[in-house]
VOBA-1610 file (N, C-alpha, C; in pm, whole numbers, padded with zeros to 5 digits, always signed):
BEGIN
Gly-00682+01428+01046Gly-00544+01421+01011Gly-00527+01385+00863Ala-00409+01400+00816Ala-00375+01371+00677Ala-00364+01220+00655Leu-00403+01177+00538Leu-00391+01036+00500Leu-00264+01017+00419Ser-00206+00898+00429Ser-00088+00869+00349Ser-00089+00723+00307Val-00019+00693+00200Val-00007+00557+00150Val+00114+00492+00219Leu+00091+00376+00279Leu+00198+00304+00347Leu+00241+00180+00270Glu+00153+00128+00188Glu+00181+00007+00111Glu+00090+00005-00011Tyr+00141-00052-00121Tyr+00053-00073-00234Tyr+00088-00202-00306Gln-00007-00246-00385Gln+00009-00368-00463Gln+00033-00332-00608Leu+00124-00402-00670Leu+00156-00379-00810Leu+00140-00512-00884Phe+00062-00511-00989Phe+00035-00633-01065Phe+00120-00636-01191Tyr+00196-00742-01208Tyr+00275-00766-01329Tyr+00231-00898-01389Arg+00229-00906-01518Arg+00210-01036-01581Arg+00340-01115-01565His+00327-01245-01548His+00442-01332-01524His+00548-01314-01632Arg+00507-01309-01757Arg+00601-01296-01869Arg+00682-01166-01858Tyr+00617-01056-01820Tyr+00686-00928-01805Tyr+00787-00935-01690Ala+00748-00991-01578Ala+00838-01002-01463Ala+00959-01088-01499Gln+00937-01198-01569Gln+01047-01287-01609Gln+01143-01215-01704Ala+01088-01140-01798Ala+01172-01068-01895Ala+01253-00958-01826Ala+01192-00886-01734Ala+01264-00781-01660Ala+01376-00843-01577Phe+01347-00953-01510Phe+01446-01023-01429Phe+01560-01074-01517Ala+01527-01135-01629Ala+01629-01189-01720Ala+01720-01078-01773Ser+01665-00959-01794Ser+01747-00849-01847Ser+01851-00802-01746Cys+01829-00829-01619Cys+01923-00788-01513Cys+02015-00902-01468Gln+01975-01024-01495Gln+02042-01141-01439Gln+02190-01151-01472Gly+02231-01115-01593Gly+02370-01130-01632Gly+02457-01006-01614Val+02400-00900-01559Val+02474-00775-01542Val+02576-00789-01429Arg+02699-00749-01456Arg+02805-00757-01355Arg+02844-00616-01309Leu+02885-00606-01184Leu+02932-00480-01128Leu+03080-00462-01162Pro+03116-00355-01229Pro+03257-00336-01267Pro+03353-00336-01148Ala+03311-00281-01037Ala+03400-00270-00921Ala+03437-00406-00862Thr+03345-00501-00865Thr+03369-00630-00801Thr+03374-00746-00899Gly+03313-00729-01016Gly+03303-00840-01111Gly+03190-00935-01078Gly+03124-00914-00964Gly+03012-00999-00923Gly+02884-00956-00993Tyr+02784-01041-00982Tyr+02654-01012-01044Tyr+02577-00907-00964Ala+02524-00808-01034Ala+02444-00704-00969Ala+02322-00764-00901Ile+02265-00867-00959Ile+02144-00929-00904Ile+02168-00983-00764Ala+02293-01016-00731Ala+02325-01067-00598Ala+02291-00965-00490Thr+02308-00837-00520Thr+02276-00732-00424Thr+02131-00688-00433Met+02062-00734-00537Met+01924-00691-00561Met+01822-00798-00524Cys+01869-00906-00459Cys+01778-01015-00427Cys+01786-01054-00279Gly+01847-00969-00199Gly+01852-00993-00056Gly+01922-01122-00019Arg+01864-01194+00073Arg+01928-01316+00127Arg+01945-01427+00026Tyr+01877-01420-00087Tyr+01886-01528-00187Tyr+02010-01518-00274Gly+02067-01400-00285Gly+02184-01383-00370Gly+02154-01415-00515Ala+02258-01424-00597Ala+02241-01446-00741Ala+02195-01587-00773Gln+02244-01686-00700Gln+02217-01826-00733Gln+02071-01866-00711Leu+02009-01819-00605Leu+01873-01861-00572Leu+01767-01756-00607Cys+01809-01652-00673Cys+01717-01544-00708Cys+01620-01589-00817Thr+01497-01546-00804Thr+01393-01567-00906Thr+01328-01431-00931Ala+01245-01424-01031Ala+01176-01298-01060Ala+01094-01253-00939Gln+01021-01344-00876Gln+00938-01307-00760Gln+01025-01263-00643Arg+01132-01334-00615Arg+01221-01297-00503Arg+01288-01162-00529Trp+01326-01139-00653Trp+01387-01012-00692Trp+01290-00897-00669Leu+01167-00912-00715Leu+01066-00808-00696Leu+01032-00790-00549Asp+01022-00902-00475Asp+00992-00892-00332Asp+01097-00808-00260Phe+01224-00829-00293Phe+01330-00751-00230Phe+01321-00604-00272Gln+01294-00579-00399Gln+01285-00440-00447Gln+01173-00364-00376Gly+01065-00432-00340Gly+00952-00367-00277Gly+00952-00372-00126Asp+01055-00429-00066Asp+01061-00442+00080Asp+01120-00314+00141Lys+01038-00243+00217Lys+01086-00115+00271Lys+01202-00131+00368Ser+01226-00251+00417Ser+01340-00272+00508Ser+01472-00283+00432Asn+01469-00279+00297Asn+01593-00287+00220Asn+01671-00155+00219Gly+01612-00051+00272Gly+01678+00079+00278Gly+01664+00161+00151Leu+01596+00108+00051Leu+01580+00178-00076Leu+01434+00208-00110Ala+01344+00116-00082Ala+01203+00135-00115Ala+01140+00237-00020Pro+01071+00337-00073Pro+01013+00440+00012Pro+00891+00392+00091Leu+00829+00285+00045Leu+00716+00225+00113Leu+00706+00079+00069Gln+00627+00002+00139Gln+00613-00140+00108Gln+00537-00158-00024Ile+00594-00236-00115Ile+00531-00263-00244Ile+00516-00415-00256Arg+00394-00462-00275Arg+00370-00605-00296Arg+00352-00629-00446Phe+00446-00703-00505Phe+00438-00737-00646Phe+00362-00868-00661Leu+00253-00864-00734Leu+00171-00982-00756Leu+00182-01021-00903Leu+00231-01142-00928Leu+00248-01189-01065Leu+00122-01258-01112Leu+00071-01212-01224Leu-00051-01267-01283Leu-00016-01363-01395Pro-00098-01466-01413Pro-00078-01551-01530Pro-00088-01466-01657Asp-00008-01498-01757Asp-00010-01423-01882Asp-00150-01423-01941Gly-00194-01306-01986Gly-00325-01293-02047Gly-00437-01264-01949Ser-00409-01264-01818Ser-00515-01239-01721Ser-00510-01093-01676Glu-00613-01052-01606Glu-00625-00916-01554Glu-00642-00921-01403Pro-00599-00817-01331Pro-00621-00814-01185Pro-00768-00821-01153Gly-00801-00888-01041Gly-00939-00894-00995Gly-01010-01005-01058
//
């Protein structure tokens, strides 16, 4: 039978993940005036969202958006996977 990818791991350096999260944190939705991050962090909403929680929600296939399960692993700055 054919093989397929069901889940993968993605490695980000902590500094990169924090910067990406920070760039989205203050964005507001014009229709509601609320923070976009509130809808991008699942049960944590805008107030309790962190870079890791934000990425975890983005990679969770049960969110209705991710095509497969993605595990985001944050590495200490300057380190390499493995």
